[in-house]
C-alpha positions as CSV (number, residue, x, y, z in Angstrom):
1,X,-0.1,-0.2,-0.1
2,X,1.6,3.3,-1.0
3,X,2.1,6.0,1.6
4,X,-0.6,8.7,1.9
5,X,0.1,12.2,1.1
6,X,-1.3,14.9,3.7
7,X,-2.9,18.3,2.7
8,X,-4.9,21.0,4.7
9,X,-8.7,20.4,4.6
10,X,-9.0,24.0,3.2
11,X,-6.7,22.9,0.1
12,X,-9.2,20.4,-1.2
13,X,-12.6,21.4,0.4
14,X,-14.8,24.5,0.7
15,X,-15.9,25.3,4.3
16,X,-19.1,27.6,4.6
17,X,-21.2,28.7,7.5
18,X,-23.5,31.4,8.7
19,X,-21.7,34.3,10.6
20,X,-22.7,37.3,12.4
21,X,-25.9,38.9,11.4
22,X,-26.7,36.1,9.0
23,X,-27.5,33.7,12.1
24,X,-31.3,32.5,12.3
25,X,-33.1,33.2,15.6
26,X,-35.7,30.7,17.1
27,X,-38.2,33.4,16.5
28,X,-37.7,32.5,12.7
29,X,-38.3,28.8,12.9
30,X,-41.4,27.4,11.7
31,X,-43.3,24.1,12.3
32,X,-43.9,23.5,8.7
33,X,-43.0,25.0,5.2
34,X,-41.1,24.6,2.0
35,X,-37.5,25.1,3.4
36,X,-36.0,22.9,6.1
37,X,-33.4,24.2,8.6
38,X,-30.9,21.7,9.8
39,X,-29.3,22.0,13.3
40,X,-27.1,19.8,15.3
41,X,-29.9,18.5,17.2
42,X,-31.1,16.7,13.9
43,X,-28.0,14.6,13.7
44,X,-28.3,10.9,14.3
45,X,-25.9,8.7,16.1
46,X,-25.3,7.0,12.6
47,X,-24.2,10.3,11.3
48,X,-27.2,11.1,9.2
49,X,-29.7,13.8,9.4
50,X,-33.2,13.1,10.9
51,X,-35.2,15.3,8.5
52,X,-38.4,14.6,10.3
53,X,-37.1,16.3,13.4
54,X,-36.1,19.6,11.5
55,X,-37.9,22.8,11.7
56,X,-38.6,25.2,8.8
57,X,-37.7,28.7,7.7
58,X,-39.1,31.3,5.2
59,X,-37.9,31.4,1.6
60,X,-36.1,34.5,2.3
61,X,-33.9,33.1,5.0
62,X,-33.4,30.0,2.9
63,X,-32.0,31.9,-0.1
64,X,-29.8,34.6,1.3
65,X,-26.7,32.6,1.3
66,X,-26.4,30.0,-1.7
67,X,-23.3,28.4,0.1
68,X,-25.2,27.0,2.9
69,X,-27.9,25.5,1.0
70,X,-27.4,21.7,1.6
71,X,-26.2,19.7,-1.3
72,X,-25.5,15.9,-1.7
73,X,-22.3,14.7,-0.3
74,X,-22.1,17.8,2.0
75,X,-20.5,17.0,5.3
76,X,-22.0,19.0,8.2
77,X,-20.1,19.6,11.5
78,X,-21.4,21.4,14.7
79,X,-19.1,24.4,15.8
80,X,-20.9,25.4,19.0
81,X,-22.1,23.6,22.1
82,X,-21.3,19.9,21.6
83,X,-18.4,20.4,19.1
84,X,-17.4,18.2,16.2
85,X,-20.6,16.1,15.8
86,X,-20.9,15.1,12.1
87,X,-23.7,14.2,9.6
88,X,-23.3,13.3,6.0
89,X,-25.8,14.2,3.4
90,X,-25.6,10.9,1.5
91,X,-29.2,11.5,0.2
92,X,-30.9,14.8,-0.6
93,X,-33.5,16.0,2.0
94,X,-37.2,15.7,0.9
95,X,-37.5,19.6,0.7
96,X,-34.5,22.3,0.1
97,X,-32.5,22.7,3.3
98,X,-30.2,25.2,4.8
99,X,-28.1,25.4,8.1
100,X,-28.5,27.4,11.2
101,X,-25.6,29.2,12.7
102,X,-24.1,26.4,14.7
103,X,-22.9,24.4,11.7
104,X,-20.3,24.4,9.1
105,X,-20.7,22.7,5.8
106,X,-17.7,20.9,4.3
107,X,-17.9,20.5,0.5
108,X,-15.8,18.8,-1.8
109,X,-16.3,20.5,-5.3
110,X,-13.5,18.7,-7.2
111,X,-14.4,15.3,-6.0
112,X,-10.7,14.8,-4.6
113,X,-12.2,13.1,-1.6
114,X,-14.7,10.3,-1.2
115,X,-17.3,11.9,1.1
116,X,-17.4,9.0,3.4
117,X,-13.8,8.7,3.8
118,X,-13.5,12.3,4.8
119,X,-16.3,11.7,7.5
120,X,-14.3,8.9,8.9
121,X,-11.0,10.8,9.0
122,X,-12.9,13.6,10.9
123,X,-14.3,11.1,13.3
124,X,-10.9,9.7,14.1
125,X,-8.8,10.6,17.1
126,X,-6.4,13.0,15.4
127,X,-9.3,15.2,14.5
128,X,-11.0,14.8,17.8
129,X,-7.7,15.7,19.6
130,X,-7.4,18.9,17.5
131,X,-10.8,19.9,18.6
132,X,-9.9,19.4,22.2
133,X,-6.7,21.5,21.9
134,X,-7.7,24.2,19.7
135,X,-11.4,25.1,20.8
136,X,-11.9,28.7,21.7
137,X,-14.3,30.3,24.3
138,X,-14.5,29.4,28.0
139,X,-18.1,29.6,28.6
140,X,-19.5,28.4,25.2
141,X,-16.7,26.6,23.2
142,X,-16.5,27.2,19.5
143,X,-15.0,25.5,16.6
144,X,-13.5,28.0,14.0
145,X,-13.5,28.1,10.4
146,X,-9.8,28.8,10.3
147,X,-9.2,25.7,12.5
148,X,-11.0,23.5,10.0
149,X,-9.2,25.1,7.1
150,X,-5.8,24.0,8.5
151,X,-6.7,20.5,9.8
152,X,-4.4,18.2,8.1
153,X,-6.0,15.2,6.3
154,X,-4.6,12.2,4.4
155,X,-5.4,12.0,0.7
156,X,-4.7,8.5,-0.7
157,X,-6.0,7.8,-4.1
158,X,-9.8,7.6,-4.7
159,X,-9.9,4.0,-5.2
160,X,-7.9,3.3,-1.9
161,X,-10.2,5.8,-0.2
162,X,-13.2,3.6,-1.3
163,X,-11.4,0.5,-0.5
164,X,-10.7,1.9,3.1
165,X,-14.6,3.0,3.5
166,X,-15.5,-0.5,2.4
167,X,-13.3,-2.2,5.1
168,X,-14.4,0.3,7.8
169,X,-17.9,-0.1,6.9
170,X,-17.7,-3.8,7.0
171,X,-16.2,-3.8,10.7
172,X,-18.6,-1.2,11.8
173,X,-21.5,-3.2,10.6
174,X,-20.5,-6.3,12.5
175,X,-20.2,-3.9,15.6
176,X,-23.8,-2.6,15.0
177,X,-25.0,-6.2,14.7
178,X,-23.5,-7.0,18.1
179,X,-25.2,-3.9,19.7
180,X,-28.4,-4.8,17.9
181,X,-28.5,-8.3,19.4
182,X,-27.8,-7.2,22.9
183,X,-30.5,-4.4,22.4
184,X,-33.0,-7.1,21.2
185,X,-32.1,-9.5,24.1
186,X,-32.7,-6.7,26.5
187,X,-36.0,-5.7,24.9
188,X,-37.3,-9.3,24.9
189,X,-36.3,-9.6,28.6
190,X,-38.2,-6.4,29.7
191,X,-41.3,-7.4,27.7
192,X,-41.3,-10.8,29.4
193,X,-40.9,-9.3,32.8
194,X,-43.7,-6.7,32.1
195,X,-46.1,-9.5,30.6
196,X,-45.3,-11.7,33.7
197,X,-45.7,-8.7,36.0
198,X,-49.2,-8.0,34.5
199,X,-50.2,-11.6,34.6
200,X,-49.2,-12.1,38.2
201,X,-50.7,-9.1,39.6
202,X,-53.9,-9.4,37.5
203,X,-54.8,-13.2,37.9
204,X,-57.8,-14.4,36.0
205,X,-60.4,-15.7,38.0
206,X,-60.7,-19.5,38.6
207,X,-64.5,-19.5,38.0
208,X,-65.3,-21.5,35.0
209,X,-67.7,-18.8,33.8
210,X,-67.0,-15.2,33.8
211,X,-69.1,-12.1,32.7
212,X,-68.7,-8.3,32.9
213,X,-70.4,-8.4,36.3
214,X,-67.8,-10.7,37.7
215,X,-64.8,-9.0,36.3
216,X,-63.7,-8.1,39.8
217,X,-63.5,-11.8,40.8
218,X,-60.2,-13.0,42.2
219,X,-58.7,-16.6,42.5
220,X,-59.6,-18.6,45.7
221,X,-57.9,-17.0,48.7
222,X,-57.3,-13.6,47.1
223,X,-58.8,-10.5,48.5
224,X,-59.6,-6.9,47.4
225,X,-58.1,-4.8,50.1
226,X,-57.2,-1.2,50.9
227,X,-53.7,-0.3,51.8
228,X,-54.7,0.8,55.2
229,X,-56.4,-2.6,55.9
230,X,-53.1,-4.6,56.1
231,X,-50.4,-2.0,56.8
232,X,-49.5,1.1,59.1
233,X,-48.9,4.5,57.7
234,X,-45.8,6.4,59.4
235,X,-46.1,9.7,57.4
236,X,-46.6,11.5,60.6
237,X,-43.1,10.9,61.5
238,X,-41.7,12.5,58.6
239,X,-39.7,15.7,58.7
240,X,-38.2,17.5,55.7
241,X,-34.9,19.4,56.2
242,X,-33.9,22.2,53.8
243,X,-30.5,21.6,52.1
244,X,-28.8,24.5,53.9
245,X,-29.9,23.1,57.4
246,X,-28.7,19.5,56.6
247,X,-25.4,18.2,58.2
248,X,-23.6,15.9,56.0
249,X,-23.5,12.2,57.4
250,X,-24.0,8.5,56.8
251,X,-27.8,8.3,56.8
252,X,-29.6,8.2,53.5
253,X,-32.1,11.2,53.1
254,X,-35.0,10.0,50.9
255,X,-37.2,12.0,48.5
256,X,-40.1,11.0,46.3
257,X,-38.0,8.7,44.0
258,X,-35.0,7.7,46.3
259,X,-32.0,9.0,48.1
260,X,-31.4,12.7,47.4
261,X,-28.7,13.3,50.2
262,X,-27.0,11.9,53.4
263,X,-27.5,13.4,56.7
264,X,-26.1,12.9,60.3
265,X,-29.2,11.6,61.9
266,X,-32.2,9.3,61.2
267,X,-35.9,9.0,61.9
268,X,-36.8,5.5,60.7
269,X,-34.9,2.2,61.5
270,X,-36.2,-0.9,59.7
271,X,-37.5,-2.0,56.3
272,X,-40.4,0.0,54.8
273,X,-42.0,0.8,51.6
274,X,-41.8,4.5,50.3
275,X,-44.5,5.6,47.6
276,X,-44.1,9.0,45.9
277,X,-46.6,11.4,47.4
278,X,-45.9,14.3,44.8
279,X,-43.8,15.3,41.7
280,X,-44.0,15.2,37.9
281,X,-42.6,11.5,38.1
282,X,-46.1,10.3,39.2
283,X,-47.0,11.0,35.7
284,X,-43.9,10.6,33.8
285,X,-42.7,7.4,35.6
286,X,-39.2,7.8,34.5
287,X,-38.0,6.7,37.9
288,X,-39.5,4.2,40.5
289,X,-42.5,5.6,42.4
290,X,-42.5,2.7,44.9
291,X,-39.3,1.2,46.7
292,X,-38.0,-0.3,49.8
293,X,-35.9,1.7,52.2
294,X,-34.0,-0.4,54.6
295,X,-31.9,0.5,57.8
296,X,-31.5,3.8,59.4
297,X,-32.7,6.7,57.4
298,X,-34.4,10.0,57.0
299,X,-37.4,10.8,54.8
300,X,-38.8,14.2,53.7
301,X,-42.6,14.9,53.1
302,X,-42.6,13.9,49.5
303,X,-42.8,10.2,50.0
304,X,-45.4,8.0,51.9
305,X,-44.0,5.6,54.4
306,X,-45.7,2.2,54.7
307,X,-45.0,-0.5,57.1
308,X,-46.2,-4.2,56.7
309,X,-46.1,-7.3,59.0
310,X,-43.8,-9.2,56.6
311,X,-41.2,-8.4,53.9
312,X,-42.9,-10.4,51.2
313,X,-45.8,-8.0,51.2
314,X,-43.4,-5.0,50.9
315,X,-41.8,-6.4,47.7
316,X,-45.2,-7.5,46.5
317,X,-46.4,-3.9,46.8
318,X,-43.4,-2.6,45.0
319,X,-44.4,-4.5,42.0
320,X,-47.9,-3.7,42.3
321,X,-47.5,0.0,42.4
322,X,-45.0,-0.1,39.6
323,X,-47.5,-1.8,37.4
324,X,-50.4,0.3,38.5
325,X,-51.9,3.2,36.4
326,X,-52.0,6.0,38.9
327,X,-53.9,8.5,36.7
328,X,-57.2,7.9,38.4
329,X,-55.7,8.7,41.9
330,X,-53.2,11.6,41.1
331,X,-54.7,15.1,41.4
332,X,-53.1,18.3,40.0
333,X,-51.5,19.0,36.7
334,X,-48.8,21.7,37.8
335,X,-47.8,19.6,40.8
336,X,-49.1,16.0,40.5
337,X,-50.1,14.8,44.0
338,X,-51.0,11.1,45.3
339,X,-52.5,12.2,48.7
340,X,-52.8,9.7,51.6
341,X,-56.7,9.8,51.0
342,X,-56.2,8.8,47.3
343,X,-53.6,6.2,48.2
344,X,-56.0,4.4,50.5
345,X,-58.6,4.4,47.9
346,X,-56.6,2.2,45.6
347,X,-58.0,-1.4,45.5
348,X,-55.2,-3.9,45.7
349,X,-55.7,-7.6,44.9
350,X,-54.0,-9.3,47.9
351,X,-53.3,-13.0,47.6
352,X,-52.4,-15.2,50.7
353,X,-49.0,-14.7,52.2
354,X,-47.6,-18.1,50.8
355,X,-48.7,-16.8,47.2
356,X,-47.1,-13.4,47.5
357,X,-44.0,-15.2,48.3
358,X,-44.0,-17.4,45.3
359,X,-45.1,-14.3,43.0
360,X,-42.3,-12.2,44.4
361,X,-39.6,-15.0,43.9
362,X,-40.8,-15.3,40.2
363,X,-40.6,-11.7,39.7
364,X,-37.3,-11.2,41.6
365,X,-35.8,-13.8,39.4
366,X,-37.0,-12.2,36.1
367,X,-36.0,-8.6,37.4
368,X,-32.6,-9.7,38.2
369,X,-32.2,-11.2,34.8
370,X,-33.3,-7.8,33.2
371,X,-30.7,-6.0,35.5
372,X,-28.0,-8.4,34.4
373,X,-28.9,-7.9,30.6
374,X,-29.1,-4.1,31.2
375,X,-25.5,-4.1,32.6
376,X,-24.3,-6.3,29.9
377,X,-25.7,-4.2,27.2
378,X,-24.3,-1.1,28.8
379,X,-20.9,-2.8,28.8
380,X,-21.4,-3.9,25.3
381,X,-22.2,-0.4,24.1
382,X,-19.0,0.8,25.8
383,X,-17.0,-1.8,24.3
384,X,-18.3,-1.3,20.8
385,X,-17.9,2.6,21.1
386,X,-14.0,1.9,22.2
387,X,-13.8,-0.7,19.2
388,X,-15.0,1.9,16.8
389,X,-12.6,4.4,18.1
390,X,-9.8,1.9,17.8
391,X,-10.6,0.9,14.2
392,X,-10.5,4.6,13.1
393,X,-7.3,5.1,14.9
394,X,-5.7,2.2,13.4
395,X,-6.9,3.1,10.1
396,X,-5.7,6.8,10.1
397,X,-2.7,6.8,12.4
398,X,-0.5,4.1,10.7
399,X,2.9,5.7,10.5
400,X,3.9,3.5,7.7
401,X,1.2,5.0,5.5
402,X,1.9,8.7,6.2
403,X,4.0,11.1,4.3
404,X,3.3,14.8,5.1
405,X,4.0,17.2,2.3
């Protein structure tokens, strides 16, 4: 393989971007129209543009600068905020498109560089290192046009560029397949857990005949119970402490969705169920709304404290509330709230203790499997990302290939 020649990016490519007064403001964005506006937030993880997520601008703002009207094979790069994100225009947008002030377009008018080869070069470690060393601005970092113009890039023959892209594509495709398989396994495990959770906590009646009138029937030994019929509420002992008045210590300080701090004293000592009382998460459900707190700890007034006679019931309730649609019981839009009164109106299908233990054991096993697959998936993602970097590093940092002119 012949040695590569090196040139400055500005010698082989044009670099354009909106500057100064040419920048577009958010007030000029439209939700629909004939002219797309591409920004960095429209870039995908696969270095393409998600055109469906783009906003629009009026014709006057689109046509004012012909150099930033998007063309096929343009390489886009973010110059503000998250620097150096890339997107290749491999296919033209469904409508004419332009760029906002946070992007540069790198264009190769003489076809000296295969567009995807250039993208891989700029994803490689030398370019990333250049960004880290040369960015300007302390509060809002910037990537400058001069920096890009002077960035050195390797220029093998076009045929060799295409060959390199093919090899890199094949390797990256294999990596993506590994990631996809891990993601599919995780998705399947989560779906199995959710299906099992629904089945275990909403068991069909054992009656041979059912009708709409008997829809509330439960298996033999199960009962519909309100929470206050088989548990004790300890909300009265709660005591919120403002952040400035907390003294740092070893005891967890719980809020609506888990530990928010550590303090030097405790209110509770034991194993209890905490259920979110207020907050947007009661609707969003992005974090748990029911969880177990154990040992010595403090709780503010954003979580209900529930005590039961046995641990199996606590864990059974965790699964029950995580599976429950709370919308009929949560009040308030600006500040959603699950009051104590509403909490005790929730009908709970409670099986005998022995059945509770069996259900909890089955769900615990599935939950652990999901957690294991989540950890495995995260590790695979991290490994794949590092492998991608390694592939590009090896491709573009080989000293035996390099001769700078």
